N, C-alpha and C positions, 0 to 999 in steps of 0.2 A: 289313381294315386295323385295326380296333379289336382283333381277336384278336391280331394281331402286336404291337401296342403293349402289350396286357395281358401277353402272354407275355414281352415284353422287360422290363417292370417286375418281374414275378415273378422272372425270372432275375437281374435286378439286385439285388433284395432278398436273394435266396439267396446271391449272391456277396458282398453286404455282410455277411451273417451268418457265412458260411463262406468266408473269404478264401483265395485261392490266389495265388501269386506272379505268374503271367502276367497274370491279370485285374487285379491291383493295379497292375502296371506300366502297363498300358493305361489304367486308370482315372486314374492320376496324370498321364499325358500329356494325357488329355481334360480333366481337372479344371483344369489350367493354362489351357487355352483357355476353358473355361466361366467361370472366376473373373474373367476380363477382359471377358466378354460383357455387353452392356447388357440382355439378356433374363434374366440371372441375378438373381433378386430374393430378398430375405430373407423367411422364413416363421417360423412358430412351431415348426417341426420341429427346430430346434437343441436345444430342451429335451427333445423327445420322442425324437429319433433322433440322438444325438451321433455324429459321424464322427471318431473318434480318429486314423485313419490319413491322412485327407485333409482337413485343417482348412480349407483355402481355399474349399471348397464346403459346409462344414458348415451345415446349416439353409437352404440355397438351393434354389430350384426354378427351372425354366425357364418364363418367362412366355409363351413361344411354344407349347410342347407341353404344359405343365402338370406335367411330371415332376419328382420330387424328384431333384436332381442326384446325391446319394450313390448312388442306385440306377441312374439313367440312365447314368452313366459306367462302371458295372460290368457292363454287358450287351453282347452282340455281335449282337443281333437287329435293333435299330433304330439309325438314325443321327441325328445332330444335325439338327433341322429347319431350321437356318440353313446347313447344309452345311459346317460348320467342322471336322467329323470324321466 
């Protein structure tokens, strides 16, 4: 299970750095859901890892799974721990 989560985050950060249209469309859809979720909490990552294309989740992480949302929404390996997507 941990290997899957690790690979998901690696994939998400890769897609954050090297964006493609299909992943960004999926990420935008997921980000709308995450931005309204009570598990989305602010972190210091806004300064370290700005997200210019999806501002509503910039600097947020999921307090349930611990993932940085800018990476989490941009991967297709793992799902939302709250089953929202």
